[in-house]
C-alpha positions as CSV (number, residue, x, y, z in Angstrom):
1,X,0.0,0.0,0.0
2,X,1.3,3.4,-1.0
3,X,1.0,6.5,1.3
4,X,0.5,9.8,-0.6
5,X,0.0,13.5,0.1
6,X,-2.1,15.7,-2.1
7,X,-2.3,19.5,-2.2
8,X,-5.3,21.6,-2.8
9,X,-3.5,24.9,-3.4
10,X,-5.9,27.8,-3.3
11,X,-5.4,31.4,-4.4
12,X,-7.8,34.4,-4.7
13,X,-7.4,36.2,-8.1
14,X,-9.7,39.2,-8.6
15,X,-12.2,37.8,-6.0
16,X,-12.3,34.3,-7.7
17,X,-11.1,31.3,-5.8
18,X,-8.6,29.3,-8.0
19,X,-6.9,25.9,-7.4
20,X,-3.9,24.3,-9.1
21,X,-4.7,21.4,-11.4
22,X,-2.4,19.6,-13.8
23,X,-2.3,16.8,-16.3
24,X,-0.3,13.8,-15.2
25,X,0.6,11.1,-17.7
26,X,-0.1,7.8,-15.9
27,X,0.4,5.2,-18.6
28,X,0.3,2.4,-16.0
29,X,-3.2,3.6,-15.1
30,X,-4.3,3.8,-18.7
31,X,-4.0,7.5,-19.7
32,X,-3.9,11.2,-18.9
33,X,-6.2,12.9,-16.4
34,X,-6.5,16.2,-14.5
35,X,-5.3,15.9,-11.0
36,X,-4.1,17.7,-8.0
37,X,-0.4,18.0,-7.2
38,X,1.1,15.4,-4.9
39,X,2.6,12.0,-4.6
40,X,4.2,9.3,-2.6
41,X,5.6,9.9,0.9
42,X,9.1,8.5,1.2
43,X,10.2,6.3,4.1
44,X,10.2,8.3,7.3
45,X,9.4,11.6,5.5
46,X,7.0,13.9,7.2
47,X,3.7,14.8,5.5
48,X,4.7,18.5,5.3
49,X,8.1,17.7,3.8
50,X,6.6,15.3,1.3
51,X,3.9,17.8,0.3
52,X,6.5,20.6,-0.2
53,X,8.8,18.3,-2.3
54,X,6.0,16.9,-4.5
55,X,4.5,20.3,-5.2
56,X,7.9,21.8,-6.1
57,X,8.7,18.9,-8.4
58,X,5.4,18.9,-10.2
59,X,4.4,22.6,-10.3
60,X,7.4,24.7,-9.4
61,X,5.5,26.4,-6.6
62,X,6.8,26.8,-3.0
63,X,4.2,25.9,-0.3
64,X,3.9,28.9,2.0
65,X,1.1,27.7,4.2
66,X,-0.4,24.3,5.0
67,X,-3.7,24.5,6.9
68,X,-3.6,22.2,10.0
69,X,0.1,22.6,10.7
70,X,-0.7,24.7,13.7
71,X,-2.2,21.5,15.2
72,X,1.0,19.6,14.6
73,X,2.4,17.5,17.5
74,X,5.6,15.6,17.4
75,X,6.6,13.0,19.9
76,X,9.9,11.3,20.0
77,X,12.3,9.1,21.9
78,X,15.8,7.9,21.0
79,X,14.2,5.0,19.0
80,X,11.0,6.5,17.5
81,X,9.3,9.7,16.4
82,X,5.7,10.3,15.5
83,X,3.9,13.2,13.9
84,X,0.2,14.0,14.3
85,X,-1.7,16.8,12.7
86,X,-5.1,17.8,11.4
87,X,-5.4,17.4,7.6
88,X,-8.2,18.6,5.4
89,X,-9.2,15.0,4.4
90,X,-7.9,11.5,4.1
91,X,-8.7,8.9,1.5
92,X,-8.2,5.2,1.0
93,X,-8.7,3.3,-2.3
94,X,-11.1,0.5,-1.8
95,X,-10.7,-0.9,-5.3
96,X,-8.8,0.1,-8.4
97,X,-5.4,-0.1,-10.1
98,X,-3.4,1.1,-7.1
99,X,-3.8,0.3,-3.4
100,X,-3.1,3.5,-1.6
101,X,-4.2,5.9,1.2
102,X,-3.4,9.5,1.4
103,X,-3.9,12.9,3.0
104,X,-5.3,16.0,1.4
105,X,-4.0,19.4,2.7
106,X,-5.4,22.9,1.9
107,X,-2.4,25.1,1.0
108,X,-1.2,28.4,-0.2
109,X,1.9,28.7,-2.4
110,X,4.2,31.3,-4.0
111,X,6.1,31.3,-7.2
112,X,5.5,30.7,-10.9
113,X,3.9,27.6,-12.4
114,X,6.2,25.4,-14.5
115,X,5.3,24.7,-18.1
116,X,6.0,21.1,-17.5
117,X,7.0,19.4,-14.2
118,X,7.9,16.0,-13.0
119,X,5.7,13.9,-15.3
120,X,3.2,16.8,-15.4
121,X,2.0,19.2,-18.0
122,X,-0.7,21.8,-18.5
123,X,-0.2,23.0,-14.9
124,X,-2.8,25.8,-14.3
125,X,-4.8,27.9,-11.9
126,X,-8.4,26.9,-12.5
127,X,-11.4,28.7,-11.1
128,X,-13.2,26.5,-8.5
129,X,-16.5,27.1,-10.3
130,X,-15.0,25.7,-13.5
131,X,-13.7,22.6,-11.7
132,X,-17.1,22.2,-10.1
133,X,-18.7,22.4,-13.6
134,X,-16.3,19.9,-15.0
135,X,-17.0,17.5,-12.1
136,X,-20.8,17.7,-13.0
137,X,-20.5,17.4,-16.7
138,X,-17.4,15.2,-17.2
139,X,-16.0,13.8,-14.0
140,X,-14.0,11.2,-15.9
141,X,-11.6,13.9,-17.0
142,X,-10.2,13.7,-13.5
143,X,-7.9,11.1,-12.0
144,X,-9.9,8.4,-10.2
145,X,-8.5,9.2,-6.8
146,X,-8.7,13.0,-7.0
147,X,-12.3,12.8,-8.3
148,X,-13.2,11.8,-4.7
149,X,-10.9,14.4,-3.2
150,X,-12.3,17.2,-5.3
151,X,-15.9,16.1,-4.6
152,X,-15.1,16.3,-0.9
153,X,-13.4,19.7,-1.3
154,X,-16.3,21.1,-3.2
155,X,-18.8,19.9,-0.6
156,X,-16.8,21.1,2.4
157,X,-15.0,24.3,1.4
158,X,-16.0,27.5,3.1
């Protein structure tokens, strides 16, 4: 089972809430879909560090704020260290081409979007209303995991 982090990077532009979406070529899953930035957490890597690394690799953006980090608690001893924090949402695949679970974080970021990133292309700021419309009219244009994450985001955003 893979453990992943996913970023819902929000920005207000002229009073319109935008989020970063991108195309990722996942030939092993059968094609290209729109998705949110993120990826696999490496062994003993913190969620925050994994999120920052994946977002930088895929989009070129630098995460400046991760909601929930103010709740972060770290415990440790000479032999072990554990991080607990409050994410936006968690997911687990119950069926599909990849067995995974992951954590969605609401974020802010700075910098300029790359033209192409680490196996990503068409990286863009998309109006949330447009994403919501696409989800209603053509949900299959989104990655099968992020479809659920975006539905959760659209239902629970303030």
